[in-house]
C-alpha positions as CSV (number, residue, x, y, z in Angstrom):
1,M,0.1,0.0,0.0
2,R,2.7,2.5,0.9
3,N,4.5,1.9,-2.6
4,F,1.2,2.4,-4.4
5,L,0.5,5.7,-2.4
6,L,4.0,6.9,-3.1
7,I,3.6,6.3,-6.9
8,S,0.3,8.1,-6.5
9,L,1.7,11.2,-5.0
10,L,4.8,11.2,-7.3
11,F,2.5,11.0,-10.2
12,Y,0.1,13.6,-9.0
13,S,2.8,16.1,-8.0
14,G,5.2,15.6,-10.8
15,I,8.0,14.7,-8.5
16,L,9.8,11.8,-10.3
17,F,7.6,10.6,-13.1
18,A,7.1,12.7,-16.3
19,Q,8.4,15.8,-15.0
20,P,6.9,18.5,-17.2
21,E,9.1,21.0,-19.2
22,T,8.3,24.3,-17.2
23,D,9.9,27.6,-16.6
24,I,9.4,30.3,-13.8
25,F,8.2,33.6,-14.9
26,L,8.5,36.8,-12.9
27,F,6.2,39.6,-13.1
28,E,6.1,43.2,-11.4
29,V,2.7,43.7,-10.0
30,I,1.2,47.3,-10.5
31,K,-1.6,48.1,-8.0
32,S,-4.1,50.8,-8.3
33,G,-6.8,51.2,-5.8
34,D,-8.4,47.8,-5.6
35,S,-7.2,46.7,-9.1
36,Y,-4.0,44.9,-10.2
37,Q,-2.0,44.6,-13.3
38,L,1.1,42.9,-14.4
39,G,4.2,44.4,-15.9
40,E,6.3,42.6,-18.5
41,G,7.2,39.1,-17.5
42,K,10.9,37.8,-17.3
43,N,11.7,34.1,-17.6
44,I,14.1,33.5,-14.6
45,T,14.9,30.0,-15.6
46,P,15.7,30.1,-19.4
47,R,16.9,26.5,-19.9
48,K,15.6,23.2,-20.8
49,G,14.0,21.0,-18.3
50,Y,11.9,21.2,-15.1
51,D,11.9,24.5,-13.1
52,N,9.3,24.7,-10.5
53,Q,7.8,25.4,-7.0
54,P,8.9,29.2,-6.6
55,Y,8.9,30.4,-3.1
56,F,9.5,34.0,-2.2
57,T,11.8,34.8,0.8
58,T,10.4,36.7,3.6
59,D,12.1,39.9,2.6
60,S,10.7,39.6,-1.0
61,K,14.2,39.9,-2.4
62,S,14.7,36.5,-3.7
63,I,12.9,33.2,-4.8
64,L,13.9,29.8,-4.0
65,Y,13.0,27.2,-6.5
66,V,13.9,23.5,-7.8
67,A,15.5,22.7,-11.0
68,A,16.3,19.2,-12.5
69,D,19.5,18.1,-14.1
70,S,19.6,15.8,-17.2
71,K,18.9,12.6,-15.0
72,G,15.7,14.2,-13.4
73,Q,17.4,14.8,-10.1
74,T,16.3,18.1,-8.5
75,D,18.3,20.6,-6.5
76,V,17.6,24.1,-4.9
77,F,18.5,27.3,-6.3
78,Q,18.0,30.9,-5.2
79,Y,17.2,33.7,-7.6
80,N,18.1,37.3,-6.6
81,I,15.6,39.6,-8.0
82,Q,17.7,42.7,-8.1
83,A,20.8,41.1,-9.4
84,G,18.7,38.9,-12.0
85,S,20.8,35.8,-11.2
86,S,20.8,32.5,-9.5
87,I,22.9,30.5,-7.2
88,Q,22.7,26.9,-6.4
89,L,22.0,26.0,-2.8
90,T,22.0,22.1,-2.8
91,R,23.9,19.5,-4.7
92,S,22.9,16.2,-3.4
93,K,23.9,12.8,-4.6
94,Y,21.2,10.2,-4.8
95,R,18.6,12.7,-3.5
96,S,16.2,15.1,-4.8
97,E,14.7,18.2,-3.0
98,Y,11.4,19.7,-3.6
99,S,9.2,22.4,-1.9
100,P,11.8,24.6,-0.5
101,K,10.6,27.1,2.2
102,V,12.5,29.5,4.6
103,M,12.1,28.3,8.0
104,P,11.2,30.5,10.9
105,G,14.1,32.6,12.1
106,G,15.3,32.9,8.4
107,E,18.7,31.1,8.8
108,Y,17.7,27.9,7.2
109,F,15.3,26.6,4.6
110,S,13.4,23.2,4.6
111,V,12.8,20.8,1.7
112,V,11.0,17.7,1.1
113,T,13.7,15.3,0.2
114,V,13.1,12.0,-1.9
115,E,15.8,9.9,-0.5
116,K,17.5,6.9,-2.3
117,D,15.0,4.4,-1.1
118,S,11.9,6.8,-2.1
119,T,11.4,7.9,1.5
120,Q,10.0,11.4,1.6
121,R,11.1,13.3,4.6
122,L,11.8,16.8,5.6
123,W,15.4,18.1,5.6
124,Y,16.9,21.5,6.3
125,F,19.9,23.5,4.9
126,P,21.6,26.8,5.6
127,L,20.3,29.7,3.5
128,Q,22.5,31.7,1.3
129,K,25.2,29.1,0.8
130,E,25.7,25.7,-0.6
131,A,26.1,23.2,2.4
132,A,25.2,19.6,3.4
133,G,21.7,19.1,4.7
134,K,20.3,17.3,7.8
135,V,17.1,15.3,8.3
136,L,14.6,17.5,10.3
137,M,12.1,15.0,11.4
138,P,13.4,11.5,11.0
139,K,10.1,9.9,12.3
140,I,7.8,11.3,9.7
141,D,7.6,9.9,6.2
142,S,5.6,10.4,3.1
143,I,5.4,14.2,3.2
144,G,4.4,15.8,-0.2
145,Y,4.0,19.6,0.8
146,Y,3.9,21.7,4.0
147,A,3.8,25.0,5.6
148,W,5.3,26.5,8.7
149,Y,2.7,28.2,11.0
150,H,5.0,28.5,14.2
151,K,8.8,28.4,14.6
152,K,8.5,24.7,15.9
153,K,5.1,23.6,14.3
154,L,4.0,22.9,10.7
155,A,1.3,21.5,8.6
156,M,2.0,18.8,6.1
157,F,0.3,17.2,3.0
158,I,0.7,13.4,4.0
159,L,0.4,10.5,1.6
160,T,-2.3,8.7,3.3
161,D,-5.4,7.3,1.4
162,P,-6.9,9.8,0.8
163,F,-4.3,12.5,1.1
164,S,-4.6,14.3,4.4
165,L,-3.5,17.5,6.1
166,Q,-1.7,16.9,9.3
167,R,0.0,19.0,11.9
168,T,3.0,18.2,14.0
169,H,5.5,19.7,16.5
170,R,9.0,19.4,14.8
171,K,10.5,17.9,18.1
172,R,7.6,15.7,19.3
173,Q,6.8,14.3,15.7
174,K,3.4,13.1,16.6
175,P,1.1,14.2,13.7
176,K,-2.6,14.9,14.1
177,V,-5.1,15.0,11.2
178,I,-6.7,18.4,10.4
179,S,-8.7,17.6,7.1
180,Q,-8.7,15.0,4.4
181,N,-9.0,14.8,0.6
182,I,-6.8,18.0,0.3
183,G,-4.9,19.6,-2.6
184,R,-1.2,20.4,-2.8
185,C,-1.3,24.1,-2.0
186,I,-0.7,24.7,1.7
187,I,-0.1,28.4,2.6
188,L,-0.3,30.9,5.4
189,Q,-3.0,33.5,5.0
190,G,-0.9,36.7,4.8
191,R,1.4,37.3,7.7
192,S,-0.9,35.4,10.2
193,D,-0.6,31.9,11.6
194,T,-3.9,30.8,9.9
195,L,-3.4,28.0,7.4
196,S,-5.1,27.9,4.1
197,F,-5.6,24.9,1.7
198,V,-7.9,23.4,-0.8
199,Q,-10.3,20.6,0.2
200,K,-12.0,18.4,-2.4
201,E,-15.3,17.6,-0.9
202,T,-16.4,15.9,-4.1
203,E,-14.9,15.2,-7.4
204,D,-16.5,18.6,-8.7
205,D,-16.7,20.5,-5.5
206,W,-13.3,22.1,-4.4
207,Y,-13.0,24.8,-1.7
208,I,-10.4,27.0,-0.2
209,K,-10.6,26.6,3.6
210,T,-8.7,27.9,6.6
211,W,-7.6,26.3,9.8
212,A,-6.9,28.4,12.8
213,P,-4.2,26.8,15.3
214,S,-5.5,28.8,18.3
215,T,-9.1,27.2,18.0
216,G,-8.6,24.3,15.6
217,E,-11.7,25.6,13.5
218,V,-11.9,24.9,9.9
219,K,-13.7,27.5,7.8
220,K,-14.9,27.4,4.1
221,L,-13.9,30.7,2.3
222,A,-14.4,30.3,-1.4
223,R,-15.1,27.8,-4.2
224,T,-12.1,27.3,-6.4
225,L,-12.0,27.9,-10.2
226,D,-13.1,24.6,-11.7
227,G,-10.3,22.1,-11.4
228,Q,-7.7,24.4,-10.1
229,E,-6.0,24.0,-6.7
230,D,-3.0,26.5,-6.8
231,F,-3.6,30.0,-5.3
232,C,-1.9,32.7,-3.3
233,W,-2.9,35.7,-1.1
234,T,-2.4,39.5,-1.8
235,P,-1.1,41.6,1.1
236,D,-4.7,43.2,1.3
237,G,-6.4,39.8,1.8
238,S,-7.5,38.9,-1.6
239,L,-7.2,35.5,-3.2
240,I,-5.5,35.0,-6.7
241,M,-6.0,31.8,-8.8
242,G,-5.0,31.0,-12.4
243,D,-6.7,29.0,-15.1
244,G,-5.2,28.1,-18.3
245,S,-3.7,31.4,-19.2
246,K,-5.6,33.8,-17.1
247,L,-5.3,35.2,-13.6
248,Y,-8.3,35.8,-11.4
249,L,-8.8,37.8,-8.2
250,R,-11.5,37.3,-5.5
251,D,-12.3,38.9,-2.1
252,P,-13.1,35.6,0.1
253,Y,-15.2,37.7,2.5
254,E,-17.7,39.1,0.1
255,D,-20.2,37.5,-2.1
256,G,-19.3,37.2,-5.7
257,N,-17.3,35.4,-8.3
258,W,-13.6,35.3,-9.3
259,K,-12.8,38.2,-11.6
260,E,-10.2,38.1,-14.4
261,F,-7.6,40.7,-13.8
262,A,-4.6,39.7,-16.2
263,R,-3.8,37.6,-19.3
264,P,0.1,37.0,-18.9
265,E,1.5,36.5,-22.5
266,V,3.4,33.3,-21.6
267,G,1.0,30.6,-22.4
268,K,-0.6,28.2,-20.0
269,F,0.6,28.1,-16.4
270,Y,-0.4,26.6,-13.1
271,R,1.4,27.3,-9.9
272,V,1.2,31.0,-8.8
273,S,3.0,32.7,-5.9
274,M,3.0,36.4,-4.8
275,S,5.7,38.1,-2.9
276,P,5.0,39.2,0.8
277,D,5.3,42.9,-0.2
278,G,2.9,42.4,-3.1
279,K,5.3,43.7,-5.7
280,Y,5.9,40.4,-7.6
281,I,4.1,37.3,-8.8
282,A,5.8,34.2,-10.1
283,L,4.2,31.8,-12.4
284,V,5.2,28.2,-13.3
285,V,4.7,28.1,-17.1
286,Y,4.4,24.9,-19.3
287,K,6.8,25.1,-22.2
């Protein structure tokens, strides 16, 4: 059963099987009142292969992302927005890193590491330089995605059947289930500790929901665009989702629908991420 579920997640997330040819495009965001527009896009990974999972650092000055070599092994890179260049942060043999995120405190970043035996655990590395990593939580396997909501606590997409959202303390390593039938996007709601995620209630009914660590309450915010599960937050509390080659905006606390606000001229994309200061958007674009 574990091997079957691992294959399911790897296929679902594009981790080992049939990695798509993708690039990461960076756009400047122009805000006027309540409206948003995008400046001209820049391909920050102009090369062949798989470049994916952009994550803005807390200061909005750089982006962590993963890139695959000719054998399909992925490492973590850091793109400096002002300099317009990238440096490599990991160079692991027999392991691939995914989902890089800066850890609370800012000195390290964490990754989902697919180890030689296909075990998927969380590792951590020092930020700003290339160095060897260490296993962060050796007792917890089958992690697909995750988000830090406290300096010692995180929520994880765990490869159960069905996929589940679980929380744990990094030292105690005793996960507890928050929700099930979830999507891959797990992010904080702005600068709060409230977690947001997609729950797939039925095959056709998908919703963005939040979970508050202080109360344990799960709330339904908004229905997703049909078949879409990648989203991000603007600094003023609006939601952004993409569909095909269009970007949509929605206030989750008001009645209404998703409103198209941009058509980036880069073709079809899926993952979308906004910098904490709201000045940039990164899109993962299919070649």
